[in-house]
PDB file of N, CA, C and O in Angstrom:
ATOM      1  N   MET A   1     -57.353 139.128 -42.109  1.00  0.00           N
ATOM      2  CA  MET A   1     -58.469 139.862 -42.606  1.00  0.00           C
ATOM      3  C   MET A   1     -59.769 139.391 -41.945  1.00  0.00           C
ATOM      4  O   MET A   1     -60.599 140.206 -41.540  1.00  0.00           O
ATOM      5  N   LEU A   2     -59.939 138.050 -41.841  1.00  0.00           N
ATOM      6  CA  LEU A   2     -61.149 137.522 -41.236  1.00  0.00           C
ATOM      7  C   LEU A   2     -61.205 137.825 -39.746  1.00  0.00           C
ATOM      8  O   LEU A   2     -62.267 138.146 -39.214  1.00  0.00           O
ATOM      9  N   LEU A   3     -60.067 137.724 -39.073  1.00  0.00           N
ATOM     10  CA  LEU A   3     -60.037 137.972 -37.639  1.00  0.00           C
ATOM     11  C   LEU A   3     -60.181 139.452 -37.304  1.00  0.00           C
ATOM     12  O   LEU A   3     -60.539 139.785 -36.175  1.00  0.00           O
ATOM     13  N   ASN A   4     -59.918 140.333 -38.231  1.00  0.00           N
ATOM     14  CA  ASN A   4     -60.062 141.766 -37.993  1.00  0.00           C
ATOM     15  C   ASN A   4     -61.514 142.215 -38.095  1.00  0.00           C
ATOM     16  O   ASN A   4     -61.847 143.311 -37.643  1.00  0.00           O
ATOM     17  N   ASN A   5     -62.383 141.398 -38.676  1.00  0.00           N
ATOM     18  CA  ASN A   5     -63.782 141.766 -38.865  1.00  0.00           C
ATOM     19  C   ASN A   5     -64.626 140.996 -37.852  1.00  0.00           C
ATOM     20  O   ASN A   5     -64.809 139.790 -38.021  1.00  0.00           O
ATOM     21  N   PRO A   6     -65.145 141.636 -36.815  1.00  0.00           N
ATOM     22  CA  PRO A   6     -65.907 140.925 -35.789  1.00  0.00           C
ATOM     23  C   PRO A   6     -67.219 140.342 -36.321  1.00  0.00           C
ATOM     24  O   PRO A   6     -67.670 139.316 -35.813  1.00  0.00           O
ATOM     25  N   GLY A   7     -67.835 140.952 -37.311  1.00  0.00           N
ATOM     26  CA  GLY A   7     -69.068 140.425 -37.897  1.00  0.00           C
ATOM     27  C   GLY A   7     -68.827 139.085 -38.588  1.00  0.00           C
ATOM     28  O   GLY A   7     -69.648 138.173 -38.496  1.00  0.00           O
ATOM     29  N   ALA A   8     -67.700 138.976 -39.277  1.00  0.00           N
ATOM     30  CA  ALA A   8     -67.366 137.732 -39.973  1.00  0.00           C
ATOM     31  C   ALA A   8     -67.062 136.629 -38.971  1.00  0.00           C
ATOM     32  O   ALA A   8     -67.421 135.474 -39.202  1.00  0.00           O
ATOM     33  N   VAL A   9     -66.410 136.960 -37.869  1.00  0.00           N
ATOM     34  CA  VAL A   9     -66.098 135.965 -36.839  1.00  0.00           C
ATOM     35  C   VAL A   9     -67.385 135.458 -36.207  1.00  0.00           C
ATOM     36  O   VAL A   9     -67.535 134.255 -35.989  1.00  0.00           O
ATOM     37  N   ILE A  10     -68.307 136.352 -35.911  1.00  0.00           N
ATOM     38  CA  ILE A  10     -69.593 135.946 -35.321  1.00  0.00           C
ATOM     39  C   ILE A  10     -70.358 135.060 -36.302  1.00  0.00           C
ATOM     40  O   ILE A  10     -70.933 134.044 -35.911  1.00  0.00           O
ATOM     41  N   LEU A  11     -70.363 135.446 -37.573  1.00  0.00           N
ATOM     42  CA  LEU A  11     -71.037 134.650 -38.593  1.00  0.00           C
ATOM     43  C   LEU A  11     -70.404 133.266 -38.713  1.00  0.00           C
ATOM     44  O   LEU A  11     -71.121 132.277 -38.862  1.00  0.00           O
ATOM     45  N   LEU A  12     -69.108 133.181 -38.652  1.00  0.00           N
ATOM     46  CA  LEU A  12     -68.408 131.899 -38.730  1.00  0.00           C
ATOM     47  C   LEU A  12     -68.741 131.023 -37.527  1.00  0.00           C
ATOM     48  O   LEU A  12     -68.966 129.823 -37.680  1.00  0.00           O
ATOM     49  N   VAL A  13     -68.776 131.607 -36.340  1.00  0.00           N
ATOM     50  CA  VAL A  13     -69.092 130.841 -35.130  1.00  0.00           C
ATOM     51  C   VAL A  13     -70.530 130.333 -35.189  1.00  0.00           C
ATOM     52  O   VAL A  13     -70.788 129.178 -34.850  1.00  0.00           O
ATOM     53  N   VAL A  14     -71.468 131.177 -35.614  1.00  0.00           N
ATOM     54  CA  VAL A  14     -72.866 130.763 -35.726  1.00  0.00           C
ATOM     55  C   VAL A  14     -72.998 129.646 -36.760  1.00  0.00           C
ATOM     56  O   VAL A  14     -73.739 128.688 -36.538  1.00  0.00           O
ATOM     57  N   PHE A  15     -72.292 129.752 -37.884  1.00  0.00           N
ATOM     58  CA  PHE A  15     -72.330 128.706 -38.905  1.00  0.00           C
ATOM     59  C   PHE A  15     -71.796 127.390 -38.366  1.00  0.00           C
ATOM     60  O   PHE A  15     -72.395 126.340 -38.600  1.00  0.00           O
ATOM     61  N   LEU A  16     -70.695 127.426 -37.660  1.00  0.00           N
ATOM     62  CA  LEU A  16     -70.104 126.190 -37.114  1.00  0.00           C
ATOM     63  C   LEU A  16     -71.008 125.548 -36.067  1.00  0.00           C
ATOM     64  O   LEU A  16     -71.128 124.324 -36.021  1.00  0.00           O
ATOM     65  N   ILE A  17     -71.640 126.354 -35.236  1.00  0.00           N
ATOM     66  CA  ILE A  17     -72.580 125.814 -34.240  1.00  0.00           C
ATOM     67  C   ILE A  17     -73.781 125.176 -34.948  1.00  0.00           C
ATOM     68  O   ILE A  17     -74.220 124.094 -34.558  1.00  0.00           O
ATOM     69  N   GLY A  18     -74.311 125.826 -35.970  1.00  0.00           N
ATOM     70  CA  GLY A  18     -75.430 125.284 -36.729  1.00  0.00           C
ATOM     71  C   GLY A  18     -75.070 123.986 -37.429  1.00  0.00           C
ATOM     72  O   GLY A  18     -75.862 123.044 -37.435  1.00  0.00           O
ATOM     73  N   ALA A  19     -73.887 123.927 -38.016  1.00  0.00           N
ATOM     74  CA  ALA A  19     -73.443 122.708 -38.687  1.00  0.00           C
ATOM     75  C   ALA A  19     -73.286 121.561 -37.692  1.00  0.00           C
ATOM     76  O   ALA A  19     -73.642 120.422 -37.990  1.00  0.00           O
ATOM     77  N   ALA A  20     -72.751 121.867 -36.509  1.00  0.00           N
ATOM     78  CA  ALA A  20     -72.603 120.831 -35.481  1.00  0.00           C
ATOM     79  C   ALA A  20     -73.963 120.345 -35.008  1.00  0.00           C
ATOM     80  O   ALA A  20     -74.158 119.145 -34.816  1.00  0.00           O
ATOM     81  N   MET A  21     -74.909 121.262 -34.816  1.00  0.00           N
ATOM     82  CA  MET A  21     -76.254 120.861 -34.384  1.00  0.00           C
ATOM     83  C   MET A  21     -76.943 120.018 -35.449  1.00  0.00           C
ATOM     84  O   MET A  21     -77.637 119.056 -35.118  1.00  0.00           O
ATOM     85  N   PHE A  22     -76.765 120.359 -36.712  1.00  0.00           N
ATOM     86  CA  PHE A  22     -77.342 119.585 -37.807  1.00  0.00           C
ATOM     87  C   PHE A  22     -76.762 118.167 -37.818  1.00  0.00           C
ATOM     88  O   PHE A  22     -77.501 117.196 -37.980  1.00  0.00           O
ATOM     89  N   ALA A  23     -75.452 118.049 -37.648  1.00  0.00           N
ATOM     90  CA  ALA A  23     -74.805 116.732 -37.659  1.00  0.00           C
ATOM     91  C   ALA A  23     -75.295 115.871 -36.493  1.00  0.00           C
ATOM     92  O   ALA A  23     -75.587 114.690 -36.678  1.00  0.00           O
ATOM     93  N   VAL A  24     -75.386 116.446 -35.309  1.00  0.00           N
ATOM     94  CA  VAL A  24     -75.849 115.696 -34.137  1.00  0.00           C
ATOM     95  C   VAL A  24     -77.316 115.303 -34.302  1.00  0.00           C
ATOM     96  O   VAL A  24     -77.694 114.179 -33.973  1.00  0.00           O
ATOM     97  N   GLY A  25     -78.137 116.209 -34.803  1.00  0.00           N
ATOM     98  CA  GLY A  25     -79.550 115.895 -35.019  1.00  0.00           C
ATOM     99  C   GLY A  25     -79.745 114.784 -36.030  1.00  0.00           C
ATOM    100  O   GLY A  25     -80.567 113.892 -35.824  1.00  0.00           O
ATOM    101  N   THR A  26     -78.998 114.829 -37.117  1.00  0.00           N
ATOM    102  CA  THR A  26     -79.075 113.773 -38.128  1.00  0.00           C
ATOM    103  C   THR A  26     -78.663 112.438 -37.538  1.00  0.00           C
ATOM    104  O   THR A  26     -79.305 111.420 -37.796  1.00  0.00           O
ATOM    105  N   TRP A  27     -77.613 112.431 -36.761  1.00  0.00           N
ATOM    106  CA  TRP A  27     -77.142 111.181 -36.143  1.00  0.00           C
ATOM    107  C   TRP A  27     -78.193 110.623 -35.182  1.00  0.00           C
ATOM    108  O   TRP A  27     -78.431 109.415 -35.157  1.00  0.00           O
ATOM    109  N   LEU A  28     -78.821 111.495 -34.392  1.00  0.00           N
ATOM    110  CA  LEU A  28     -79.850 111.035 -33.445  1.00  0.00           C
ATOM    111  C   LEU A  28     -81.065 110.457 -34.165  1.00  0.00           C
ATOM    112  O   LEU A  28     -81.602 109.433 -33.741  1.00  0.00           O
ATOM    113  N   VAL A  29     -81.501 111.091 -35.234  1.00  0.00           N
ATOM    114  CA  VAL A  29     -82.659 110.602 -35.982  1.00  0.00           C
ATOM    115  C   VAL A  29     -82.348 109.247 -36.607  1.00  0.00           C
ATOM    116  O   VAL A  29     -83.169 108.332 -36.534  1.00  0.00           O
ATOM    117  N   ARG A  30     -81.192 109.108 -37.210  1.00  0.00           N
ATOM    118  CA  ARG A  30     -80.828 107.821 -37.830  1.00  0.00           C
ATOM    119  C   ARG A  30     -80.687 106.725 -36.789  1.00  0.00           C
ATOM    120  O   ARG A  30     -81.081 105.584 -37.035  1.00  0.00           O
ATOM    121  N   ARG A  31     -80.142 107.048 -35.652  1.00  0.00           N
ATOM    122  CA  ARG A  31     -80.007 106.053 -34.593  1.00  0.00           C
ATOM    123  C   ARG A  31     -81.380 105.638 -34.076  1.00  0.00           C
ATOM    124  O   ARG A  31     -81.606 104.460 -33.800  1.00  0.00           O
ATOM    125  N   GLY A  32     -82.295 106.589 -33.943  1.00  0.00           N
ATOM    126  CA  GLY A  32     -83.648 106.293 -33.486  1.00  0.00           C
ATOM    127  C   GLY A  32     -84.410 105.435 -34.475  1.00  0.00           C
ATOM    128  O   GLY A  32     -85.150 104.540 -34.068  1.00  0.00           O
ATOM    129  N   ARG A  33     -84.248 105.686 -35.761  1.00  0.00           N
ATOM    130  CA  ARG A  33     -84.920 104.873 -36.779  1.00  0.00           C
ATOM    131  C   ARG A  33     -84.393 103.455 -36.787  1.00  0.00           C
ATOM    132  O   ARG A  33     -85.159 102.509 -36.969  1.00  0.00           O
ATOM    133  N   ALA A  34     -83.102 103.295 -36.594  1.00  0.00           N
ATOM    134  CA  ALA A  34     -82.523 101.957 -36.610  1.00  0.00           C
ATOM    135  C   ALA A  34     -83.041 101.121 -35.448  1.00  0.00           C
ATOM    136  O   ALA A  34     -83.169  99.903 -35.575  1.00  0.00           O
ATOM    137  N   VAL A  35     -83.339 101.749 -34.327  1.00  0.00           N
ATOM    138  CA  VAL A  35     -83.822 101.019 -33.161  1.00  0.00           C
ATOM    139  C   VAL A  35     -85.302 100.671 -33.311  1.00  0.00           C
ATOM    140  O   VAL A  35     -85.712  99.576 -32.924  1.00  0.00           O
ATOM    141  N   HIS A  36     -86.111 101.576 -33.862  1.00  0.00           N
ATOM    142  CA  HIS A  36     -87.556 101.400 -33.854  1.00  0.00           C
ATOM    143  C   HIS A  36     -88.122 100.710 -35.085  1.00  0.00           C
ATOM    144  O   HIS A  36     -89.230 100.178 -35.016  1.00  0.00           O
ATOM    145  N   GLU A  37     -87.407 100.695 -36.216  1.00  0.00           N
ATOM    146  CA  GLU A  37     -87.944 100.081 -37.418  1.00  0.00           C
ATOM    147  C   GLU A  37     -87.612  98.605 -37.444  1.00  0.00           C
ATOM    148  O   GLU A  37     -86.480  98.222 -37.146  1.00  0.00           O
ATOM    149  N   PRO A  38     -88.577  97.764 -37.796  1.00  0.00           N
ATOM    150  CA  PRO A  38     -88.279  96.338 -37.925  1.00  0.00           C
ATOM    151  C   PRO A  38     -87.399  96.090 -39.134  1.00  0.00           C
ATOM    152  O   PRO A  38     -87.405  96.867 -40.088  1.00  0.00           O
ATOM    153  N   ALA A  39     -86.644  95.005 -39.088  1.00  0.00           N
ATOM    154  CA  ALA A  39     -85.751  94.682 -40.190  1.00  0.00           C
ATOM    155  C   ALA A  39     -86.539  94.332 -41.448  1.00  0.00           C
ATOM    156  O   ALA A  39     -86.148  94.722 -42.549  1.00  0.00           O
ATOM    157  N   GLN A  40     -87.618  93.617 -41.302  1.00  0.00           N
ATOM    158  CA  GLN A  40     -88.459  93.257 -42.428  1.00  0.00           C
ATOM    159  C   GLN A  40     -89.910  93.542 -42.068  1.00  0.00           C
ATOM    160  O   GLN A  40     -90.333  93.329 -40.932  1.00  0.00           O
ATOM    161  N   PRO A  41     -90.664  94.023 -43.044  1.00  0.00           N
ATOM    162  CA  PRO A  41     -92.074  94.232 -42.752  1.00  0.00           C
ATOM    163  C   PRO A  41     -92.778  92.904 -42.529  1.00  0.00           C
ATOM    164  O   PRO A  41     -92.469  91.905 -43.179  1.00  0.00           O
ATOM    165  N   ALA A  42     -93.725  92.905 -41.605  1.00  0.00           N
ATOM    166  CA  ALA A  42     -94.461  91.684 -41.308  1.00  0.00           C
ATOM    167  C   ALA A  42     -95.418  91.370 -42.451  1.00  0.00           C
ATOM    168  O   ALA A  42     -96.067  92.260 -42.999  1.00  0.00           O
ATOM    169  N   GLU A  43     -95.493  90.094 -42.797  1.00  0.00           N
ATOM    170  CA  GLU A  43     -96.414  89.668 -43.835  1.00  0.00           C
ATOM    171  C   GLU A  43     -97.798  89.483 -43.225  1.00  0.00           C
ATOM    172  O   GLU A  43     -97.931  89.113 -42.059  1.00  0.00           O
ATOM    173  N   THR A  44     -98.805  89.737 -44.011  1.00  0.00           N
ATOM    174  CA  THR A  44    -100.156  89.532 -43.538  1.00  0.00           C
ATOM    175  C   THR A  44    -100.515  88.061 -43.653  1.00  0.00           C
ATOM    176  O   THR A  44     -99.840  87.292 -44.337  1.00  0.00           O
ATOM    177  N   GLN A  45    -101.575  87.689 -42.981  1.00  0.00           N
ATOM    178  CA  GLN A  45    -102.044  86.307 -43.038  1.00  0.00           C
ATOM    179  C   GLN A  45    -102.394  85.934 -44.480  1.00  0.00           C
ATOM    180  O   GLN A  45    -102.109  84.825 -44.933  1.00  0.00           O
ATOM    181  N   GLU A  46    -103.012  86.870 -45.185  1.00  0.00           N
ATOM    182  CA  GLU A  46    -103.407  86.607 -46.573  1.00  0.00           C
ATOM    183  C   GLU A  46    -102.198  86.313 -47.454  1.00  0.00           C
ATOM    184  O   GLU A  46    -102.248  85.419 -48.298  1.00  0.00           O
ATOM    185  N   GLN A  47    -101.115  87.059 -47.261  1.00  0.00           N
ATOM    186  CA  GLN A  47     -99.905  86.828 -48.052  1.00  0.00           C
ATOM    187  C   GLN A  47     -99.296  85.470 -47.734  1.00  0.00           C
ATOM    188  O   GLN A  47     -98.824  84.778 -48.636  1.00  0.00           O
ATOM    189  N   ARG A  48     -99.300  85.084 -46.464  1.00  0.00           N
ATOM    190  CA  ARG A  48     -98.721  83.786 -46.100  1.00  0.00           C
ATOM    191  C   ARG A  48     -99.576  82.639 -46.632  1.00  0.00           C
ATOM    192  O   ARG A  48     -99.040  81.614 -47.054  1.00  0.00           O
ATOM    193  N   LEU A  49    -100.908  82.801 -46.617  1.00  0.00           N
ATOM    194  CA  LEU A  49    -101.781  81.772 -47.171  1.00  0.00           C
ATOM    195  C   LEU A  49    -101.594  81.645 -48.682  1.00  0.00           C
ATOM    196  O   LEU A  49    -101.630  80.542 -49.229  1.00  0.00           O
ATOM    197  N   GLU A  50    -101.395  82.768 -49.343  1.00  0.00           N
ATOM    198  CA  GLU A  50    -101.142  82.737 -50.780  1.00  0.00           C
ATOM    199  C   GLU A  50     -99.820  82.035 -51.079  1.00  0.00           C
ATOM    200  O   GLU A  50     -99.723  81.284 -52.050  1.00  0.00           O
ATOM    201  N   LEU A  51     -98.819  82.272 -50.264  1.00  0.00           N
ATOM    202  CA  LEU A  51     -97.542  81.595 -50.431  1.00  0.00           C
ATOM    203  C   LEU A  51     -97.704  80.085 -50.298  1.00  0.00           C
ATOM    204  O   LEU A  51     -97.154  79.323 -51.093  1.00  0.00           O
ATOM    205  N   VAL A  52     -98.457  79.659 -49.297  1.00  0.00           N
ATOM    206  CA  VAL A  52     -98.691  78.230 -49.097  1.00  0.00           C
ATOM    207  C   VAL A  52     -99.398  77.636 -50.319  1.00  0.00           C
ATOM    208  O   VAL A  52     -99.044  76.549 -50.774  1.00  0.00           O
ATOM    209  N   GLU A  53    -100.379  78.339 -50.839  1.00  0.00           N
ATOM    210  CA  GLU A  53    -101.115  77.856 -52.010  1.00  0.00           C
ATOM    211  C   GLU A  53    -100.204  77.719 -53.226  1.00  0.00           C
ATOM    212  O   GLU A  53    -100.284  76.738 -53.965  1.00  0.00           O
ATOM    213  N   ARG A  54     -99.353  78.693 -53.424  1.00  0.00           N
ATOM    214  CA  ARG A  54     -98.433  78.644 -54.572  1.00  0.00           C
ATOM    215  C   ARG A  54     -97.390  77.537 -54.407  1.00  0.00           C
ATOM    216  O   ARG A  54     -97.028  76.873 -55.378  1.00  0.00           O
ATOM    217  N   LEU A  55     -96.915  77.343 -53.199  1.00  0.00           N
ATOM    218  CA  LEU A  55     -95.974  76.242 -52.968  1.00  0.00           C
ATOM    219  C   LEU A  55     -96.634  74.893 -53.250  1.00  0.00           C
ATOM    220  O   LEU A  55     -95.998  73.984 -53.783  1.00  0.00           O
ATOM    221  N   ALA A  56     -97.906  74.770 -52.890  1.00  0.00           N
ATOM    222  CA  ALA A  56     -98.629  73.529 -53.153  1.00  0.00           C
ATOM    223  C   ALA A  56     -98.797  73.308 -54.656  1.00  0.00           C
ATOM    224  O   ALA A  56     -98.728  72.172 -55.123  1.00  0.00           O
ATOM    225  N   MET A  57     -99.015  74.380 -55.415  1.00  0.00           N
ATOM    226  CA  MET A  57     -99.165  74.250 -56.863  1.00  0.00           C
ATOM    227  C   MET A  57     -97.872  73.783 -57.519  1.00  0.00           C
ATOM    228  O   MET A  57     -97.895  72.958 -58.432  1.00  0.00           O
ATOM    229  N   VAL A  58     -96.747  74.311 -57.052  1.00  0.00           N
ATOM    230  CA  VAL A  58     -95.458  73.931 -57.640  1.00  0.00           C
ATOM    231  C   VAL A  58     -95.115  72.503 -57.246  1.00  0.00           C
ATOM    232  O   VAL A  58     -94.818  71.680 -58.112  1.00  0.00           O
ATOM    233  N   GLY A  59     -95.150  72.202 -55.982  1.00  0.00           N
ATOM    234  CA  GLY A  59     -94.997  70.841 -55.500  1.00  0.00           C
ATOM    235  C   GLY A  59     -93.615  70.221 -55.624  1.00  0.00           C
ATOM    236  O   GLY A  59     -93.486  69.002 -55.511  1.00  0.00           O
ATOM    237  N   GLN A  60     -92.603  71.001 -55.847  1.00  0.00           N
ATOM    238  CA  GLN A  60     -91.241  70.474 -55.942  1.00  0.00           C
ATOM    239  C   GLN A  60     -90.703  70.135 -54.552  1.00  0.00           C
ATOM    240  O   GLN A  60     -91.267  70.569 -53.547  1.00  0.00           O
ATOM    241  N   PRO A  61     -89.613  69.362 -54.486  1.00  0.00           N
ATOM    242  CA  PRO A  61     -89.059  69.001 -53.168  1.00  0.00           C
ATOM    243  C   PRO A  61     -88.703  70.214 -52.295  1.00  0.00           C
ATOM    244  O   PRO A  61     -88.885  70.173 -51.078  1.00  0.00           O
ATOM    245  N   TRP A  62     -88.203  71.277 -52.900  1.00  0.00           N
ATOM    246  CA  TRP A  62     -87.869  72.456 -52.097  1.00  0.00           C
ATOM    247  C   TRP A  62     -89.136  73.089 -51.536  1.00  0.00           C
ATOM    248  O   TRP A  62     -89.101  73.699 -50.467  1.00  0.00           O
ATOM    249  N   CYS A  63     -90.261  72.951 -52.249  1.00  0.00           N
ATOM    250  CA  CYS A  63     -91.537  73.477 -51.747  1.00  0.00           C
ATOM    251  C   CYS A  63     -91.981  72.699 -50.514  1.00  0.00           C
ATOM    252  O   CYS A  63     -92.505  73.270 -49.557  1.00  0.00           O
ATOM    253  N   ILE A  64     -91.764  71.393 -50.553  1.00  0.00           N
ATOM    254  CA  ILE A  64     -92.125  70.550 -49.407  1.00  0.00           C
ATOM    255  C   ILE A  64     -91.334  70.977 -48.182  1.00  0.00           C
ATOM    256  O   ILE A  64     -91.878  71.058 -47.080  1.00  0.00           O
ATOM    257  N   ASP A  65     -90.044  71.252 -48.375  1.00  0.00           N
ATOM    258  CA  ASP A  65     -89.215  71.713 -47.250  1.00  0.00           C
ATOM    259  C   ASP A  65     -89.739  73.033 -46.689  1.00  0.00           C
ATOM    260  O   ASP A  65     -89.826  73.197 -45.472  1.00  0.00           O
ATOM    261  N   GLU A  66     -90.087  73.973 -47.565  1.00  0.00           N
ATOM    262  CA  GLU A  66     -90.615  75.262 -47.114  1.00  0.00           C
ATOM    263  C   GLU A  66     -91.946  75.085 -46.386  1.00  0.00           C
ATOM    264  O   GLU A  66     -92.189  75.732 -45.367  1.00  0.00           O
ATOM    265  N   LEU A  67     -92.801  74.218 -46.904  1.00  0.00           N
ATOM    266  CA  LEU A  67     -94.095  73.984 -46.255  1.00  0.00           C
ATOM    267  C   LEU A  67     -93.917  73.362 -44.875  1.00  0.00           C
ATOM    268  O   LEU A  67     -94.673  73.671 -43.954  1.00  0.00           O
ATOM    269  N   ARG A  68     -92.946  72.508 -44.729  1.00  0.00           N
ATOM    270  CA  ARG A  68     -92.677  71.924 -43.407  1.00  0.00           C
ATOM    271  C   ARG A  68     -92.217  72.991 -42.417  1.00  0.00           C
ATOM    272  O   ARG A  68     -92.616  72.984 -41.253  1.00  0.00           O
ATOM    273  N   VAL A  69     -91.381  73.902 -42.888  1.00  0.00           N
ATOM    274  CA  VAL A  69     -90.924  74.990 -42.016  1.00  0.00           C
ATOM    275  C   VAL A  69     -92.109  75.875 -41.617  1.00  0.00           C
ATOM    276  O   VAL A  69     -92.235  76.265 -40.456  1.00  0.00           O
ATOM    277  N   ILE A  70     -92.968  76.186 -42.575  1.00  0.00           N
ATOM    278  CA  ILE A  70     -94.147  77.005 -42.276  1.00  0.00           C
ATOM    279  C   ILE A  70     -95.050  76.282 -41.279  1.00  0.00           C
ATOM    280  O   ILE A  70     -95.563  76.892 -40.341  1.00  0.00           O
ATOM    281  N   ARG A  71     -95.239  74.980 -41.488  1.00  0.00           N
ATOM    282  CA  ARG A  71     -96.113  74.207 -40.606  1.00  0.00           C
ATOM    283  C   ARG A  71     -95.585  74.187 -39.172  1.00  0.00           C
ATOM    284  O   ARG A  71     -96.367  74.166 -38.222  1.00  0.00           O
ATOM    285  N   GLU A  72     -94.279  74.193 -39.019  1.00  0.00           N
ATOM    286  CA  GLU A  72     -93.693  74.115 -37.680  1.00  0.00           C
ATOM    287  C   GLU A  72     -93.524  75.482 -37.011  1.00  0.00           C
ATOM    288  O   GLU A  72     -93.623  75.581 -35.789  1.00  0.00           O
ATOM    289  N   LYS A  73     -93.269  76.539 -37.797  1.00  0.00           N
ATOM    290  CA  LYS A  73     -92.844  77.793 -37.177  1.00  0.00           C
ATOM    291  C   LYS A  73     -93.792  78.970 -37.335  1.00  0.00           C
ATOM    292  O   LYS A  73     -93.592  79.988 -36.671  1.00  0.00           O
ATOM    293  N   ASP A  74     -94.811  78.884 -38.177  1.00  0.00           N
ATOM    294  CA  ASP A  74     -95.697  80.032 -38.364  1.00  0.00           C
ATOM    295  C   ASP A  74     -96.549  80.234 -37.109  1.00  0.00           C
ATOM    296  O   ASP A  74     -97.063  79.266 -36.550  1.00  0.00           O
ATOM    297  N   PRO A  75     -96.701  81.477 -36.667  1.00  0.00           N
ATOM    298  CA  PRO A  75     -97.474  81.724 -35.442  1.00  0.00           C
ATOM    299  C   PRO A  75     -98.990  81.594 -35.627  1.00  0.00           C
ATOM    300  O   PRO A  75     -99.721  81.472 -34.644  1.00  0.00           O
ATOM    301  N   ASP A  76     -99.465  81.619 -36.869  1.00  0.00           N
ATOM    302  CA  ASP A  76    -100.908  81.590 -37.131  1.00  0.00           C
ATOM    303  C   ASP A  76    -101.377  80.152 -37.367  1.00  0.00           C
ATOM    304  O   ASP A  76    -100.884  79.499 -38.287  1.00  0.00           O
ATOM    305  N   PRO A  77    -102.311  79.641 -36.563  1.00  0.00           N
ATOM    306  CA  PRO A  77    -102.768  78.262 -36.744  1.00  0.00           C
ATOM    307  C   PRO A  77    -103.450  78.027 -38.092  1.00  0.00           C
ATOM    308  O   PRO A  77    -103.388  76.918 -38.623  1.00  0.00           O
ATOM    309  N   LEU A  78    -104.095  79.045 -38.650  1.00  0.00           N
ATOM    310  CA  LEU A  78    -104.734  78.893 -39.953  1.00  0.00           C
ATOM    311  C   LEU A  78    -103.694  78.650 -41.050  1.00  0.00           C
ATOM    312  O   LEU A  78    -103.903  77.828 -41.943  1.00  0.00           O
ATOM    313  N   VAL A  79    -102.594  79.358 -40.975  1.00  0.00           N
ATOM    314  CA  VAL A  79    -101.519  79.180 -41.957  1.00  0.00           C
ATOM    315  C   VAL A  79    -100.859  77.821 -41.763  1.00  0.00           C
ATOM    316  O   VAL A  79    -100.532  77.143 -42.737  1.00  0.00           O
ATOM    317  N   ARG A  80    -100.659  77.418 -40.500  1.00  0.00           N
ATOM    318  CA  ARG A  80    -100.064  76.089 -40.244  1.00  0.00           C
ATOM    319  C   ARG A  80    -100.963  74.985 -40.781  1.00  0.00           C
ATOM    320  O   ARG A  80    -100.475  74.018 -41.367  1.00  0.00           O
ATOM    321  N   ASP A  81    -102.275  75.119 -40.588  1.00  0.00           N
ATOM    322  CA  ASP A  81    -103.214  74.117 -41.114  1.00  0.00           C
ATOM    323  C   ASP A  81    -103.201  74.091 -42.636  1.00  0.00           C
ATOM    324  O   ASP A  81    -103.285  73.021 -43.239  1.00  0.00           O
ATOM    325  N   ALA A  82    -103.098  75.253 -43.258  1.00  0.00           N
ATOM    326  CA  ALA A  82    -103.037  75.315 -44.716  1.00  0.00           C
ATOM    327  C   ALA A  82    -101.767  74.649 -45.239  1.00  0.00           C
ATOM    328  O   ALA A  82    -101.796  73.969 -46.265  1.00  0.00           O
ATOM    329  N   ALA A  83    -100.661  74.843 -44.538  1.00  0.00           N
ATOM    330  CA  ALA A  83     -99.409  74.189 -44.939  1.00  0.00           C
ATOM    331  C   ALA A  83     -99.516  72.687 -44.784  1.00  0.00           C
ATOM    332  O   ALA A  83     -99.023  71.935 -45.626  1.00  0.00           O
ATOM    333  N   ASP A  84    -100.148  72.250 -43.728  1.00  0.00           N
ATOM    334  CA  ASP A  84    -100.345  70.809 -43.512  1.00  0.00           C
ATOM    335  C   ASP A  84    -101.217  70.223 -44.621  1.00  0.00           C
ATOM    336  O   ASP A  84    -100.917  69.149 -45.141  1.00  0.00           O
ATOM    337  N   ALA A  85    -102.284  70.915 -44.981  1.00  0.00           N
ATOM    338  CA  ALA A  85    -103.156  70.451 -46.064  1.00  0.00           C
ATOM    339  C   ALA A  85    -102.418  70.434 -47.395  1.00  0.00           C
ATOM    340  O   ALA A  85    -102.611  69.528 -48.206  1.00  0.00           O
ATOM    341  N   ALA A  86    -101.570  71.439 -47.620  1.00  0.00           N
ATOM    342  CA  ALA A  86    -100.796  71.487 -48.863  1.00  0.00           C
ATOM    343  C   ALA A  86     -99.820  70.319 -48.939  1.00  0.00           C
ATOM    344  O   ALA A  86     -99.618  69.746 -50.009  1.00  0.00           O
ATOM    345  N   LEU A  87     -99.221  69.968 -47.819  1.00  0.00           N
ATOM    346  CA  LEU A  87     -98.323  68.808 -47.798  1.00  0.00           C
ATOM    347  C   LEU A  87     -99.075  67.519 -48.119  1.00  0.00           C
ATOM    348  O   LEU A  87     -98.549  66.646 -48.809  1.00  0.00           O
ATOM    349  N   MET A  88    -100.301  67.402 -47.621  1.00  0.00           N
ATOM    350  CA  MET A  88    -101.101  66.210 -47.925  1.00  0.00           C
ATOM    351  C   MET A  88    -101.469  66.164 -49.412  1.00  0.00           C
ATOM    352  O   MET A  88    -101.473  65.093 -50.017  1.00  0.00           O
ATOM    353  N   VAL A  89    -101.777  67.321 -49.998  1.00  0.00           N
ATOM    354  CA  VAL A  89    -102.109  67.370 -51.420  1.00  0.00           C
ATOM    355  C   VAL A  89    -100.903  66.953 -52.257  1.00  0.00           C
ATOM    356  O   VAL A  89    -101.036  66.185 -53.210  1.00  0.00           O
ATOM    357  N   ILE A  90     -99.741  67.457 -51.903  1.00  0.00           N
ATOM    358  CA  ILE A  90     -98.523  67.106 -52.658  1.00  0.00           C
ATOM    359  C   ILE A  90     -98.221  65.622 -52.504  1.00  0.00           C
ATOM    360  O   ILE A  90     -97.825  64.967 -53.468  1.00  0.00           O
ATOM    361  N   ALA A  91     -98.402  65.090 -51.313  1.00  0.00           N
ATOM    362  CA  ALA A  91     -98.127  63.658 -51.072  1.00  0.00           C
ATOM    363  C   ALA A  91     -99.094  62.763 -51.828  1.00  0.00           C
ATOM    364  O   ALA A  91     -98.744  61.634 -52.170  1.00  0.00           O
ATOM    365  N   SER A  92    -100.315  63.247 -52.101  1.00  0.00           N
ATOM    366  CA  SER A  92    -101.290  62.410 -52.790  1.00  0.00           C
ATOM    367  C   SER A  92    -101.077  62.365 -54.305  1.00  0.00           C
ATOM    368  O   SER A  92    -101.741  61.582 -54.985  1.00  0.00           O
ATOM    369  N   ARG A  93    -100.198  63.157 -54.837  1.00  0.00           N
ATOM    370  CA  ARG A  93     -99.942  63.164 -56.290  1.00  0.00           C
ATOM    371  C   ARG A  93     -99.089  62.012 -56.700  1.00  0.00           C
ATOM    372  O   ARG A  93     -98.777  61.865 -57.881  1.00  0.00           O
TER     373      ARG A  93
END
């Protein structure tokens, strides 16, 4: 019945082509987003300084470890200096 109606066959072919184009387009967009989006959003300097301040307030041994990592690996010298100062404050308690 479907093959006897040329209009239905044309409609089916157009639908299948459209569905294939939609699938390929969706795949390309998702692949492009995965390449261009960073895994984690970058923190601002203000957020990192606030983190250092809060770690200094808590002052537990795990905070000291985190402050040492920040002091060694943070790209911003202001944040590294703040971590160093926080370590000195914790050591003076």
